[in-house]
Each structure stands twice: as C-alpha cells, then as structure tokens.
C-alpha positions as CSV (number, residue, x, y, z in Angstrom):
1,X,0.0,0.0,0.0
2,X,1.2,3.5,-0.8
3,X,2.2,5.6,2.2
4,X,-0.1,8.4,0.9
5,X,-3.1,6.3,0.8
6,X,-4.6,3.6,-1.3
7,X,-4.7,5.5,-4.6
8,X,-1.5,6.1,-6.5
9,X,-1.1,9.0,-8.7
10,X,1.7,7.6,-10.9
11,X,2.3,8.4,-14.6
12,X,-0.1,5.7,-15.7
13,X,-3.1,7.4,-14.0
14,X,-5.1,9.5,-16.4
15,X,-8.1,11.5,-15.7
16,X,-11.1,10.5,-17.7
17,X,-12.0,13.0,-20.5
18,X,-15.0,15.1,-19.6
19,X,-17.6,15.7,-22.3
20,X,-18.6,19.2,-21.3
21,X,-17.7,21.0,-24.5
22,X,-14.4,22.6,-23.3
23,X,-12.3,20.2,-25.3
24,X,-14.0,21.1,-28.6
25,X,-12.6,24.0,-30.7
26,X,-9.5,24.6,-28.6
27,X,-11.1,24.4,-25.2
28,X,-11.0,26.9,-22.3
29,X,-8.6,29.5,-23.8
30,X,-10.5,29.8,-27.1
31,X,-13.7,30.3,-25.2
32,X,-12.1,32.9,-23.0
33,X,-10.6,34.8,-26.0
34,X,-13.9,34.8,-27.8
35,X,-15.7,36.1,-24.7
36,X,-13.2,39.0,-24.3
37,X,-13.6,39.8,-28.0
38,X,-17.4,39.8,-27.8
39,X,-17.2,42.1,-24.7
40,X,-15.0,44.5,-26.6
41,X,-17.3,44.5,-29.6
42,X,-20.3,45.1,-27.4
43,X,-18.6,48.0,-25.6
44,X,-17.8,49.9,-28.7
45,X,-21.3,51.4,-29.3
46,X,-21.6,52.3,-25.6
47,X,-18.3,54.1,-25.6
48,X,-19.2,56.0,-28.8
49,X,-22.5,57.1,-27.3
50,X,-20.8,58.0,-24.0
51,X,-18.2,60.1,-25.8
52,X,-20.9,61.7,-27.9
53,X,-18.8,61.2,-31.0
54,X,-19.0,59.1,-34.2
55,X,-15.4,58.1,-33.6
56,X,-12.7,58.0,-36.3
57,X,-11.2,55.0,-38.0
58,X,-7.6,56.1,-37.5
59,X,-6.7,52.8,-35.8
60,X,-8.6,50.5,-38.3
61,X,-6.5,47.4,-38.9
62,X,-4.4,48.0,-35.7
63,X,-4.5,45.5,-32.9
64,X,-2.5,46.4,-29.7
65,X,-1.2,44.4,-26.8
66,X,-0.2,46.4,-23.7
67,X,2.7,45.0,-21.7
68,X,3.0,46.1,-18.1
69,X,2.4,49.6,-16.7
70,X,1.9,52.4,-19.2
71,X,0.9,56.0,-19.0
72,X,-1.9,56.4,-20.2
73,X,-3.2,53.2,-18.6
74,X,-4.2,50.1,-20.5
75,X,-7.8,50.9,-19.8
76,X,-7.4,54.3,-21.5
77,X,-5.6,52.7,-24.4
78,X,-8.4,50.2,-24.7
79,X,-11.0,53.0,-24.8
80,X,-9.0,54.9,-27.5
81,X,-8.9,51.8,-29.6
82,X,-12.6,51.3,-29.2
83,X,-13.3,54.9,-30.2
84,X,-11.1,54.9,-33.2
85,X,-11.6,51.6,-34.9
86,X,-8.8,49.5,-33.5
87,X,-8.6,46.3,-31.5
88,X,-7.3,45.7,-28.0
89,X,-5.9,42.2,-27.3
90,X,-5.7,41.0,-23.7
91,X,-3.2,38.3,-24.6
92,X,-0.2,38.4,-27.0
93,X,-1.2,36.6,-30.1
94,X,1.5,36.9,-32.8
95,X,-1.1,36.3,-35.5
96,X,-3.5,39.1,-34.3
97,X,-1.4,41.8,-32.6
98,X,0.2,44.4,-34.9
99,X,1.7,46.6,-32.2
100,X,3.0,46.1,-28.6
101,X,2.6,49.1,-26.3
102,X,5.2,49.1,-23.5
103,X,7.1,51.5,-21.2
104,X,10.1,49.1,-21.0
105,X,10.7,45.5,-21.9
106,X,13.0,42.9,-20.3
107,X,15.3,41.0,-22.7
108,X,13.1,37.8,-22.5
109,X,10.0,39.8,-23.7
110,X,12.1,41.4,-26.5
111,X,13.0,37.9,-27.8
112,X,9.3,36.8,-27.5
113,X,7.9,39.7,-29.5
114,X,10.7,39.9,-32.1
115,X,9.2,40.9,-35.5
116,X,6.3,42.9,-34.0
117,X,6.2,46.7,-33.8
118,X,6.9,48.1,-30.3
119,X,5.6,51.5,-29.4
120,X,6.4,53.3,-26.2
121,X,3.7,55.6,-24.8
122,X,6.2,58.4,-25.0
123,X,6.4,58.0,-28.8
124,X,2.8,57.1,-29.4
125,X,1.1,59.9,-27.5
126,X,1.6,63.6,-27.0
127,X,0.8,65.0,-23.5
C-alpha cells in the first residue's frame, strides 16, 4: 500500500476525459478569448455614445497588446482603440497583434515579440 493512501497518482493514471464542451474547438482559452472579443465589440457602441462622437477609424487594422504599466493606462488605451476603430488584445497573439505598447521591456520579452512593432507611450502619444 502506498504511504499516501490507497490510490496512487503515478504516470499511468489519467483523468477520464470530460464531455462538457471545453475540449472542442480549442477548449477553455479559445472560449475565453472569444468572450473577451465579444465584450470588446459590445462595448464599442456604448463608448461611442458615452463620448458623444462618431469616432474615427484612424486605428482601423491596428491591434494592440499592452505590456505592463503604461501611461496612459491600459484601460485608457483600450478606450481609445474602441473609439477609433482598433482592437485591444488581452493576450499576446502573434497572428493578431500588430503593435505592442510598453514602457520598458525585459530581454526575455524582447525575444518573445521579435518581429512585432513596439511603441512606447512616449512616442505614441503627446501629452
């Protein structure tokens, strides 16, 4: 008998697959990404109405990912993307993100985002 109890958790033990829909079409993360995209899309009309403007399309085709602390905040950058036709990505997807917004980046992150455009908030915005 195992000293931890009667059940062993060795390499041979596998959990039975659940049939709850999470395994289909990429599982949990795909469902989470889709939910965040849907929320962003639903917030756009509310933001436009709140700002009392038609909004421009200056950021059409631009998808940003905000890395770490920035000034303006990631919430403000998200709002600006909503108002001006862009997309805000919560996670770094190389296939979706066109620009990374960051104040400073560690070497490991620089290697991870190689090939993407990096914009600091100092160069991207005038105060």
